[in-house]
ROPA-654707 format. One record per residue (C-alpha): residue number from 1; x, y, z. Coordinates in steps of 0.25 Angstrom, whole numbers. Each point is the difference from the previous one (the first is absolute). Layout:
<node n="NUM" px="X" py="Y" pz="Z"/>
...
REM end
This chain:
<node n="1" px="0" py="0" pz="-1"/>
<node n="2" px="12" py="10" pz="5"/>
<node n="3" px="6" py="-4" pz="-12"/>
<node n="4" px="-13" py="3" pz="-9"/>
<node n="5" px="-1" py="13" pz="7"/>
<node n="6" px="13" py="4" pz="-4"/>
<node n="7" px="-3" py="-3" pz="-13"/>
<node n="8" px="-13" py="7" pz="0"/>
<node n="9" px="7" py="12" pz="6"/>
<node n="10" px="12" py="0" pz="-11"/>
<node n="11" px="-11" py="0" pz="-13"/>
<node n="12" px="-8" py="10" pz="8"/>
<node n="13" px="14" py="9" pz="1"/>
<node n="14" px="3" py="-1" pz="-15"/>
<node n="15" px="-14" py="1" pz="-5"/>
<node n="16" px="1" py="15" pz="8"/>
<node n="17" px="13" py="3" pz="-7"/>
<node n="18" px="-7" py="-5" pz="-13"/>
<node n="19" px="-9" py="11" pz="1"/>
<node n="20" px="10" py="9" pz="4"/>
<node n="21" px="7" py="-3" pz="-13"/>
<node n="22" px="-11" py="1" pz="-9"/>
<node n="23" px="-4" py="15" pz="6"/>
<node n="24" px="14" py="5" pz="-3"/>
<node n="25" px="-1" py="-7" pz="-14"/>
<node n="26" px="-12" py="8" pz="-2"/>
<node n="27" px="7" py="13" pz="4"/>
<node n="28" px="-8" py="-1" pz="13"/>
<node n="29" px="11" py="-2" pz="10"/>
<node n="30" px="-7" py="3" pz="14"/>
<node n="31" px="13" py="5" pz="6"/>
<node n="32" px="2" py="11" pz="-11"/>
<node n="33" px="-12" py="8" pz="7"/>
<node n="34" px="6" py="10" pz="9"/>
<node n="35" px="-14" py="6" pz="6"/>
<node n="36" px="-14" py="-1" pz="0"/>
<node n="37" px="-10" py="11" pz="3"/>
<node n="38" px="-6" py="-4" pz="11"/>
<node n="39" px="-13" py="9" pz="4"/>
<node n="40" px="-9" py="-9" pz="9"/>
<node n="41" px="3" py="-9" pz="12"/>
<node n="42" px="-9" py="-13" pz="2"/>
<node n="43" px="-4" py="3" pz="12"/>
<node n="44" px="-4" py="16" pz="-4"/>
<node n="45" px="-9" py="-6" pz="-11"/>
<node n="46" px="-7" py="-9" pz="10"/>
<node n="47" px="-2" py="11" pz="10"/>
<node n="48" px="-4" py="11" pz="-11"/>
<node n="49" px="-8" py="-11" pz="-10"/>
<node n="50" px="-11" py="10" pz="0"/>
<node n="51" px="7" py="11" pz="-7"/>
<node n="52" px="9" py="-7" pz="-8"/>
<node n="53" px="-11" py="-10" pz="-5"/>
<node n="54" px="0" py="-1" pz="-16"/>
<node n="55" px="13" py="9" pz="0"/>
<node n="56" px="14" py="-4" pz="-6"/>
<node n="57" px="11" py="-3" pz="13"/>
<node n="58" px="13" py="-4" pz="-2"/>
<node n="59" px="7" py="-10" pz="10"/>
<node n="60" px="13" py="-10" pz="2"/>
<node n="61" px="2" py="-11" pz="9"/>
<node n="62" px="4" py="-15" pz="-1"/>
<node n="63" px="-11" py="-11" pz="-5"/>
<node n="64" px="-3" py="-8" pz="12"/>
<node n="65" px="-11" py="-10" pz="-6"/>
<node n="66" px="-5" py="-3" pz="-14"/>
<node n="67" px="-14" py="-6" pz="-3"/>
<node n="68" px="-5" py="-2" pz="-13"/>
<node n="69" px="7" py="-4" pz="-12"/>
<node n="70" px="-11" py="1" pz="-13"/>
<node n="71" px="-5" py="14" pz="-4"/>
<node n="72" px="-1" py="5" pz="14"/>
<node n="73" px="10" py="1" pz="10"/>
<node n="74" px="0" py="4" pz="14"/>
<node n="75" px="13" py="4" pz="9"/>
<node n="76" px="3" py="6" pz="12"/>
<node n="77" px="11" py="11" pz="1"/>
<node n="78" px="7" py="3" pz="13"/>
<node n="79" px="8" py="15" pz="2"/>
<node n="80" px="4" py="6" pz="13"/>
<node n="81" px="-14" py="3" pz="3"/>
<node n="82" px="-8" py="-13" pz="-2"/>
<node n="83" px="-6" py="-9" pz="-9"/>
<node n="84" px="-10" py="4" pz="-12"/>
<node n="85" px="-6" py="-10" pz="-10"/>
<node n="86" px="4" py="3" pz="-15"/>
<node n="87" px="-11" py="-4" pz="-11"/>
<node n="88" px="6" py="-4" pz="-13"/>
<node n="89" px="-9" py="-2" pz="-13"/>
<node n="90" px="4" py="-3" pz="-13"/>
<node n="91" px="-10" py="8" pz="-8"/>
<node n="92" px="5" py="12" pz="10"/>
<node n="93" px="14" py="-2" pz="0"/>
<node n="94" px="1" py="-5" pz="-16"/>
<node n="95" px="2" py="-13" pz="-5"/>
<node n="96" px="16" py="2" pz="-2"/>
<node n="97" px="3" py="7" pz="14"/>
<node n="98" px="-8" py="-10" pz="7"/>
<node n="99" px="4" py="-12" pz="-6"/>
<node n="100" px="16" py="6" pz="2"/>
<node n="101" px="-5" py="1" pz="14"/>
<node n="102" px="-3" py="-14" pz="2"/>
<node n="103" px="11" py="-5" pz="-5"/>
<node n="104" px="11" py="8" pz="7"/>
<node n="105" px="-7" py="2" pz="14"/>
<node n="106" px="3" py="-7" pz="12"/>
<node n="107" px="-4" py="1" pz="16"/>
<node n="108" px="11" py="7" pz="5"/>
<node n="109" px="3" py="12" pz="-10"/>
<node n="110" px="-1" py="13" pz="1"/>
<node n="111" px="-9" py="8" pz="-10"/>
<node n="112" px="-6" py="13" pz="-3"/>
<node n="113" px="-14" py="3" pz="-2"/>
<node n="114" px="-9" py="10" pz="-7"/>
<node n="115" px="-15" py="-4" pz="1"/>
<node n="116" px="-14" py="5" pz="6"/>
<node n="117" px="-6" py="-1" pz="13"/>
<node n="118" px="-12" py="-9" pz="1"/>
<node n="119" px="-7" py="-10" pz="9"/>
<node n="120" px="-1" py="-14" pz="-6"/>
<node n="121" px="-13" py="-7" pz="2"/>
<node n="122" px="3" py="-6" pz="12"/>
<node n="123" px="3" py="13" pz="6"/>
<node n="124" px="14" py="0" pz="1"/>
<node n="125" px="6" py="14" pz="-3"/>
<node n="126" px="10" py="-2" pz="-12"/>
<node n="127" px="9" py="6" pz="-11"/>
<node n="128" px="-5" py="-4" pz="-14"/>
<node n="129" px="13" py="-1" pz="-7"/>
<node n="130" px="2" py="8" pz="-14"/>
<node n="131" px="16" py="-4" pz="-1"/>
<node n="132" px="9" py="-6" pz="9"/>
<node n="133" px="16" py="2" pz="1"/>
<node n="134" px="9" py="-11" pz="5"/>
<node n="135" px="10" py="9" pz="9"/>
<node n="136" px="7" py="-12" pz="5"/>
<node n="137" px="2" py="-15" pz="-2"/>
<node n="138" px="-1" py="-9" pz="11"/>
<node n="139" px="9" py="-12" pz="-4"/>
<node n="140" px="-2" py="-7" pz="14"/>
<node n="141" px="-14" py="-5" pz="3"/>
<node n="142" px="-6" py="5" pz="14"/>
<node n="143" px="-3" py="-9" pz="10"/>
<node n="144" px="-12" py="-9" pz="-2"/>
<node n="145" px="-12" py="8" pz="3"/>
<node n="146" px="-7" py="-8" pz="11"/>
<node n="147" px="12" py="-2" pz="9"/>
<node n="148" px="9" py="13" pz="-2"/>
<node n="149" px="11" py="2" pz="5"/>
<node n="150" px="-2" py="-5" pz="15"/>
<node n="151" px="15" py="-6" pz="3"/>
<node n="152" px="5" py="11" pz="10"/>
<node n="153" px="14" py="-1" pz="-3"/>
<node n="154" px="-2" py="0" pz="-16"/>
<node n="155" px="-8" py="13" pz="3"/>
<node n="156" px="10" py="6" pz="8"/>
<node n="157" px="12" py="-2" pz="-11"/>
<node n="158" px="-10" py="3" pz="-11"/>
<node n="159" px="-7" py="13" pz="6"/>
<node n="160" px="-4" py="4" pz="-14"/>
<node n="161" px="-7" py="-11" pz="-2"/>
<node n="162" px="-7" py="0" pz="13"/>
<node n="163" px="-4" py="14" pz="-3"/>
<node n="164" px="-7" py="-4" pz="-13"/>
<node n="165" px="-6" py="-13" pz="5"/>
<node n="166" px="-4" py="6" pz="15"/>
<node n="167" px="-7" py="15" pz="-1"/>
<node n="168" px="-2" py="-1" pz="16"/>
<node n="169" px="16" py="0" pz="1"/>
<node n="170" px="0" py="13" pz="-8"/>
<node n="171" px="-10" py="6" pz="9"/>
<node n="172" px="11" py="-3" pz="12"/>
<node n="173" px="10" py="7" pz="-5"/>
<node n="174" px="-8" py="13" pz="-6"/>
<node n="175" px="-4" py="1" pz="15"/>
<node n="176" px="15" py="-3" pz="4"/>
<node n="177" px="2" py="14" pz="-7"/>
<node n="178" px="-11" py="6" pz="5"/>
<node n="179" px="4" py="-3" pz="13"/>
<node n="180" px="15" py="7" pz="-1"/>
<node n="181" px="-7" py="11" pz="-7"/>
<node n="182" px="-8" py="2" pz="13"/>
<node n="183" px="12" py="-1" pz="9"/>
<node n="184" px="7" py="10" pz="-9"/>
<node n="185" px="-12" py="9" pz="1"/>
<node n="186" px="-2" py="-1" pz="15"/>
<node n="187" px="15" py="2" pz="2"/>
<node n="188" px="1" py="12" pz="-10"/>
<node n="189" px="-12" py="7" pz="7"/>
<node n="190" px="7" py="-2" pz="13"/>
<node n="191" px="11" py="10" pz="-5"/>
<node n="192" px="11" py="-13" pz="-1"/>
<node n="193" px="8" py="1" pz="-13"/>
<node n="194" px="3" py="-12" pz="-8"/>
<node n="195" px="15" py="-2" pz="-2"/>
<node n="196" px="9" py="-12" pz="-7"/>
<node n="197" px="12" py="-5" pz="8"/>
<node n="198" px="11" py="-11" pz="-4"/>
<node n="199" px="-2" py="-14" pz="-4"/>
<node n="200" px="14" py="-2" pz="-1"/>
<node n="201" px="6" py="1" pz="16"/>
<node n="202" px="15" py="-1" pz="4"/>
<node n="203" px="-5" py="-7" pz="12"/>
<node n="204" px="-12" py="-7" pz="3"/>
<node n="205" px="-10" py="7" pz="12"/>
<node n="206" px="-13" py="4" pz="5"/>
<node n="207" px="-5" py="-13" pz="2"/>
<node n="208" px="4" py="-15" pz="5"/>
<node n="209" px="1" py="-7" pz="-13"/>
<node n="210" px="10" py="-7" pz="-8"/>
<node n="211" px="3" py="8" pz="-13"/>
<node n="212" px="3" py="-2" pz="-14"/>
<node n="213" px="15" py="3" pz="-4"/>
<node n="214" px="4" py="4" pz="-14"/>
<node n="215" px="13" py="5" pz="-5"/>
<node n="216" px="3" py="15" pz="-6"/>
<node n="217" px="12" py="-3" pz="-11"/>
<node n="218" px="4" py="14" pz="-1"/>
<node n="219" px="1" py="3" pz="15"/>
<node n="220" px="3" py="-15" pz="1"/>
<node n="221" px="-6" py="-1" pz="13"/>
<node n="222" px="-13" py="-8" pz="6"/>
<node n="223" px="-13" py="6" pz="1"/>
<node n="224" px="-13" py="-4" pz="6"/>
<node n="225" px="-14" py="0" pz="-5"/>
<node n="226" px="-8" py="9" pz="12"/>
<node n="227" px="-6" py="-7" pz="9"/>
<node n="228" px="-8" py="12" pz="5"/>
<node n="229" px="-1" py="14" pz="-3"/>
<node n="230" px="1" py="5" pz="16"/>
<node n="231" px="13" py="7" pz="0"/>
<node n="232" px="1" py="9" pz="-12"/>
<node n="233" px="-14" py="5" pz="3"/>
<node n="234" px="5" py="4" pz="14"/>
<node n="235" px="13" py="7" pz="-7"/>
<node n="236" px="-11" py="9" pz="-6"/>
<node n="237" px="-6" py="4" pz="13"/>
<node n="238" px="13" py="3" pz="5"/>
<node n="239" px="1" py="9" pz="-13"/>
<node n="240" px="-12" py="7" pz="4"/>
<node n="241" px="-11" py="-6" pz="-8"/>
<node n="242" px="-11" py="-3" pz="11"/>
<node n="243" px="-9" py="-10" pz="-8"/>
<node n="244" px="5" py="-8" pz="-9"/>
<node n="245" px="-6" py="-15" pz="-5"/>
<node n="246" px="5" py="-9" pz="-11"/>
<node n="247" px="-7" py="-12" pz="-6"/>
<node n="248" px="10" py="-10" pz="-6"/>
<node n="249" px="6" py="-13" pz="-3"/>
<node n="250" px="7" py="-8" pz="12"/>
<node n="251" px="9" py="-12" pz="-2"/>
<node n="252" px="2" py="-10" pz="11"/>
<node n="253" px="7" py="-15" pz="-2"/>
<node n="254" px="-8" py="-8" pz="7"/>
<node n="255" px="-12" py="-10" pz="0"/>
<node n="256" px="-12" py="0" pz="-9"/>
<node n="257" px="-14" py="-2" pz="6"/>
<node n="258" px="-13" py="4" pz="-1"/>
<node n="259" px="4" py="13" pz="6"/>
<node n="260" px="13" py="2" pz="-4"/>
<node n="261" px="6" py="4" pz="-15"/>
<node n="262" px="17" py="2" pz="-2"/>
<node n="263" px="-6" py="14" pz="-6"/>
<node n="264" px="-11" py="7" pz="6"/>
<node n="265" px="-5" py="13" pz="0"/>
<node n="266" px="1" py="10" pz="13"/>
<node n="267" px="-6" py="12" pz="6"/>
<node n="268" px="9" py="8" pz="9"/>
<node n="269" px="-2" py="14" pz="5"/>
<node n="270" px="6" py="9" pz="11"/>
<node n="271" px="-5" py="13" pz="5"/>
<node n="272" px="7" py="8" pz="10"/>
<node n="273" px="-5" py="5" pz="14"/>
<node n="274" px="-9" py="-11" pz="3"/>
<node n="275" px="2" py="-14" pz="6"/>
<node n="276" px="-6" py="-13" pz="-1"/>
<node n="277" px="-14" py="4" pz="5"/>
<node n="278" px="0" py="10" pz="-12"/>
<node n="279" px="4" py="-13" pz="-9"/>
<node n="280" px="-11" py="-8" pz="8"/>
<node n="281" px="-10" py="10" pz="-5"/>
<node n="282" px="5" py="2" pz="-16"/>
<node n="283" px="0" py="-16" pz="-1"/>
<node n="284" px="-13" py="-3" pz="4"/>
<node n="285" px="-7" py="12" pz="-7"/>
<node n="286" px="8" py="-3" pz="-11"/>
<node n="287" px="-4" py="-15" pz="-2"/>
<node n="288" px="-14" py="4" pz="3"/>
<node n="289" px="-1" py="11" pz="-10"/>
<node n="290" px="6" py="-8" pz="-13"/>
<node n="291" px="-10" py="-11" pz="4"/>
<node n="292" px="-13" py="10" pz="-1"/>
<node n="293" px="8" py="7" pz="-12"/>
<node n="294" px="2" py="-13" pz="-8"/>
<node n="295" px="-11" py="-10" pz="5"/>
<node n="296" px="-10" py="9" pz="6"/>
<node n="297" px="-1" py="-7" pz="14"/>
<node n="298" px="9" py="-2" pz="11"/>
<node n="299" px="-4" py="-14" pz="1"/>
<node n="300" px="10" py="-11" pz="-7"/>
<node n="301" px="0" py="-14" pz="1"/>
<node n="302" px="13" py="-8" pz="3"/>
<node n="303" px="0" py="-15" pz="2"/>
<node n="304" px="-14" py="0" pz="1"/>
<node n="305" px="0" py="8" pz="11"/>
<node n="306" px="-7" py="16" pz="0"/>
<node n="307" px="11" py="11" pz="3"/>
<node n="308" px="-6" py="13" pz="4"/>
<node n="309" px="10" py="10" pz="-3"/>
<node n="310" px="-11" py="12" pz="6"/>
<node n="311" px="2" py="-5" pz="13"/>
<node n="312" px="11" py="7" pz="9"/>
<node n="313" px="13" py="-10" pz="-2"/>
<node n="314" px="3" py="-8" pz="14"/>
<node n="315" px="13" py="3" pz="7"/>
<node n="316" px="8" py="-10" pz="7"/>
<node n="317" px="15" py="-1" pz="5"/>
<node n="318" px="7" py="-12" pz="-4"/>
<node n="319" px="3" py="-3" pz="14"/>
<node n="320" px="-16" py="0" pz="3"/>
<node n="321" px="-2" py="-7" pz="-13"/>
<node n="322" px="10" py="-11" pz="6"/>
<node n="323" px="-6" py="0" pz="14"/>
<node n="324" px="-14" py="-2" pz="-7"/>
<node n="325" px="2" py="-11" pz="-10"/>
<node n="326" px="11" py="-7" pz="5"/>
<node n="327" px="-2" py="2" pz="16"/>
<node n="328" px="16" py="5" pz="2"/>
<node n="329" px="2" py="13" pz="3"/>
<node n="330" px="12" py="7" pz="-2"/>
<node n="331" px="-1" py="10" pz="8"/>
<node n="332" px="4" py="-9" pz="11"/>
<node n="333" px="11" py="-4" pz="-9"/>
<node n="334" px="15" py="6" pz="4"/>
<node n="335" px="12" py="-8" pz="-7"/>
<node n="336" px="2" py="-6" pz="-12"/>
<node n="337" px="2" py="-13" pz="7"/>
<node n="338" px="-14" py="1" pz="6"/>
<node n="339" px="-5" py="2" pz="-14"/>
<node n="340" px="7" py="-11" pz="-6"/>
<node n="341" px="-5" py="-10" pz="11"/>
<node n="342" px="-14" py="5" pz="-4"/>
<node n="343" px="2" py="-3" pz="-13"/>
<node n="344" px="5" py="-15" pz="2"/>
<node n="345" px="-13" py="-2" pz="8"/>
<node n="346" px="-9" py="6" pz="-11"/>
<node n="347" px="7" py="-9" pz="-11"/>
<node n="348" px="5" py="14" pz="-6"/>
<node n="349" px="13" py="-4" pz="-10"/>
<node n="350" px="10" py="13" pz="3"/>
<node n="351" px="14" py="2" pz="-3"/>
<node n="352" px="12" py="4" pz="9"/>
<node n="353" px="1" py="14" pz="-5"/>
<node n="354" px="-14" py="2" pz="3"/>
<node n="355" px="-3" py="12" pz="13"/>
<node n="356" px="-12" py="0" pz="7"/>
<node n="357" px="-7" py="8" pz="-9"/>
<node n="358" px="3" py="-7" pz="-12"/>
<node n="359" px="-7" py="-12" pz="9"/>
<node n="360" px="-11" py="8" pz="3"/>
<node n="361" px="-3" py="2" pz="-14"/>
<node n="362" px="0" py="-16" pz="-2"/>
<node n="363" px="-10" py="-2" pz="8"/>
<node n="364" px="-9" py="11" pz="-5"/>
<node n="365" px="3" py="-6" pz="-14"/>
<node n="366" px="-3" py="-15" pz="5"/>
<node n="367" px="-12" py="4" pz="10"/>
<node n="368" px="-7" py="15" pz="-5"/>
<node n="369" px="2" py="3" pz="-14"/>
<node n="370" px="-10" py="-8" pz="-6"/>
<node n="371" px="-11" py="4" pz="10"/>
<node n="372" px="0" py="15" pz="-4"/>
<node n="373" px="-10" py="-2" pz="-9"/>
<node n="374" px="-7" py="15" pz="-1"/>
<node n="375" px="9" py="11" pz="-1"/>
<node n="376" px="10" py="2" pz="11"/>
<node n="377" px="12" py="9" pz="3"/>
<node n="378" px="10" py="-8" pz="8"/>
<node n="379" px="8" py="8" pz="7"/>
<node n="380" px="12" py="-1" pz="11"/>
<node n="381" px="11" py="-7" pz="-9"/>
<node n="382" px="13" py="-4" pz="7"/>
<node n="383" px="12" py="9" pz="-3"/>
<node n="384" px="7" py="-13" pz="-4"/>
<node n="385" px="-9" py="-1" pz="-12"/>
<node n="386" px="-2" py="14" pz="-3"/>
<node n="387" px="15" py="8" pz="-5"/>
<node n="388" px="-7" py="11" pz="-5"/>
<node n="389" px="-12" py="5" pz="11"/>
<node n="390" px="0" py="7" pz="12"/>
<node n="391" px="1" py="-5" pz="13"/>
<node n="392" px="-11" py="1" pz="9"/>
<node n="393" px="4" py="10" pz="10"/>
<node n="394" px="-8" py="-6" pz="10"/>
<node n="395" px="6" py="-15" pz="-3"/>
<node n="396" px="12" py="1" pz="-7"/>
<node n="397" px="0" py="-15" pz="-4"/>
<node n="398" px="-12" py="3" pz="-10"/>
<node n="399" px="-1" py="10" pz="-11"/>
<node n="400" px="-11" py="10" pz="-6"/>
<node n="401" px="-5" py="-9" pz="-10"/>
<node n="402" px="-11" py="-8" pz="-7"/>
<node n="403" px="-3" py="-10" pz="-9"/>
<node n="404" px="-14" py="-2" pz="-7"/>
<node n="405" px="-5" py="-13" pz="0"/>
<node n="406" px="-13" py="-4" pz="-8"/>
<node n="407" px="-5" py="-13" pz="-2"/>
<node n="408" px="13" py="-6" pz="7"/>
<node n="409" px="9" py="7" pz="-11"/>
<node n="410" px="9" py="12" pz="4"/>
<node n="411" px="-4" py="12" pz="-9"/>
<node n="412" px="8" py="12" pz="4"/>
<node n="413" px="12" py="3" pz="9"/>
<node n="414" px="2" py="13" pz="6"/>
<node n="415" px="9" py="8" pz="11"/>
<node n="416" px="2" py="12" pz="6"/>
<node n="417" px="13" py="2" pz="-5"/>
<node n="418" px="14" py="-1" pz="6"/>
<node n="419" px="7" py="13" pz="-1"/>
<node n="420" px="10" py="-3" pz="10"/>
<node n="421" px="15" py="-2" pz="-8"/>
<node n="422" px="5" py="-5" pz="11"/>
<node n="423" px="-9" py="-10" pz="4"/>
<node n="424" px="-3" py="-3" pz="-15"/>
<node n="425" px="14" py="-3" pz="-2"/>
<node n="426" px="1" py="-9" pz="13"/>
<node n="427" px="-13" py="-8" pz="-7"/>
<node n="428" px="7" py="-1" pz="-13"/>
<node n="429" px="13" py="-6" pz="6"/>
<node n="430" px="-10" py="-9" pz="9"/>
<node n="431" px="-7" py="-4" pz="-15"/>
<node n="432" px="15" py="-1" pz="-5"/>
<node n="433" px="4" py="-10" pz="11"/>
<node n="434" px="-12" py="-9" pz="-3"/>
<node n="435" px="5" py="-2" pz="-15"/>
<node n="436" px="13" py="-4" pz="4"/>
<node n="437" px="-8" py="-10" pz="10"/>
<node n="438" px="-7" py="-5" pz="-14"/>
<node n="439" px="-12" py="7" pz="-1"/>
<node n="440" px="-1" py="4" pz="-15"/>
<node n="441" px="-11" py="10" pz="3"/>
<node n="442" px="8" py="8" pz="11"/>
<node n="443" px="5" py="15" pz="-8"/>
<node n="444" px="13" py="6" pz="0"/>
<node n="445" px="4" py="12" pz="5"/>
<node n="446" px="-4" py="11" pz="-9"/>
<node n="447" px="9" py="12" pz="2"/>
<node n="448" px="-7" py="10" pz="-10"/>
<node n="449" px="-13" py="-2" pz="7"/>
<node n="450" px="7" py="2" pz="14"/>
<node n="451" px="6" py="13" pz="-6"/>
<node n="452" px="-13" py="6" pz="-5"/>
<node n="453" px="-6" py="-4" pz="15"/>
<node n="454" px="12" py="8" pz="5"/>
<node n="455" px="-5" py="13" pz="-8"/>
<node n="456" px="-14" py="-2" pz="7"/>
<node n="457" px="-13" py="-9" pz="-2"/>
<node n="458" px="-10" py="9" pz="6"/>
<node n="459" px="-12" py="-10" pz="7"/>
<node n="460" px="-5" py="-8" pz="-11"/>
<node n="461" px="-12" py="-12" pz="-2"/>
<node n="462" px="3" py="-8" pz="-10"/>
<node n="463" px="-8" py="-12" pz="-6"/>
<node n="464" px="0" py="-11" pz="-10"/>
<node n="465" px="-11" py="-8" pz="-7"/>
<node n="466" px="0" py="-11" pz="-10"/>
<node n="467" px="-8" py="3" pz="-13"/>
<node n="468" px="-3" py="-14" pz="-4"/>
<node n="469" px="-6" py="-4" pz="12"/>
<node n="470" px="-7" py="12" pz="1"/>
<node n="471" px="-5" py="-5" pz="-14"/>
<node n="472" px="-3" py="-14" pz="5"/>
<node n="473" px="-7" py="5" pz="12"/>
<node n="474" px="-10" py="9" pz="-10"/>
<node n="475" px="-1" py="-9" pz="-11"/>
<node n="476" px="-2" py="-14" pz="9"/>
<node n="477" px="12" py="-6" pz="-8"/>
<node n="478" px="6" py="-11" pz="6"/>
<node n="479" px="14" py="-2" pz="-3"/>
<node n="480" px="9" py="13" pz="-2"/>
<node n="481" px="3" py="-5" pz="-15"/>
<node n="482" px="-14" py="3" pz="-3"/>
<node n="483" px="2" py="14" pz="1"/>
<node n="484" px="13" py="0" pz="-7"/>
<node n="485" px="0" py="2" pz="-15"/>
<node n="486" px="13" py="-8" pz="-1"/>
<node n="487" px="3" py="-9" pz="13"/>
<node n="488" px="13" py="-5" pz="1"/>
<node n="489" px="0" py="-16" pz="-5"/>
<node n="490" px="9" py="-9" pz="0"/>
<node n="491" px="5" py="-3" pz="-16"/>
<node n="492" px="-7" py="-13" pz="-7"/>
<node n="493" px="14" py="-4" pz="-3"/>
REM end
């Protein structure tokens, strides 16, 4: 059977090529056409039928289906707006043009059509074809109509085919574009300035992540694809900009799963003269505003649960969360030895380099993260895992930081930004020691950033949000690959 299918496909491919060769011999090469005067879209005709009935129109798109091979043919044409039926009749088009269309046309071909708008006896709004031009010949057949393109791996690898066969996929990416536009509109309206910072860095920093390394031939030096936008944006606050943001690609050489892709889109914003509480307010308002702008509602569904973005977001500290969900009170833990004993008792694996704060975070990840379903600001992160956040004056072991969790996943991370250059140096040096001890996600000492801090960074709040995850939330997507046009895939070979 497989051999028969292979033979059938070979015949189909040859037939399509023969049709192309015949058109070219007749001086009708479809690839010579450089433009087509499209005057209407499919949805425009459907929406304005009363106004357009009986009037000439000009549309273009892909033939998705074809019925009837005698003197009358029905076809479905799809363009970027939607689908409309074409009605082709031999005594309307003329015998020779009609026969040429029948001989040359295949499902998947891209055509331009001139005709008149009418409604068929069955009541379907259609275009009666006066003339048809094949603008591009599909030499490969589309997937079989009733099975379509359903294999997820094939859909991600051949997104162009996915977009052809599954119109709802296009809707996701239209919505993605509108979400990003709404984020920009919101921040621009708050007097933030959009900027662009380098993608190639001389050293990786701004996040705990393993970088991609490349080499600059002219300078003969290794460089890193950025893992975060943070350190350059804070330099701009030092320079006198008071509100800046960037939406751009980050790259992390890490694992891939439902919510992680090696390259992803981040929003980072920084505002002078505010703190982590100001960042909470702007993060909550931003997400709520974008949801209403794009969806018209603050209610979304995630993993079968309704998420209410209109209610005030919950706030809980990491220590409180671990006490509530794991029954362990880290407020009573004074030493790293005590933390390690608790980890052993609760079967939480840790490394020798991990400090008390690291172990608290391991408890949170094991017991609490998935429990935070409704929007929740997790606060009070340990200094050990927050090298760029200000310490909490009331409890210097912890920082003025939050992470936003929705449906068990992190959506945003924010600080009262550390602006003490001496404290920042000590934390960079602690990170460098961690890196030397085997932590390949720890950062090095960034001397230029420290120099910038020594010129003076005003009190500043900063926030980073994963745009891809926000799009997942607002479209109901189950995987980050469903909201990336071209997700990273392992080559078939």
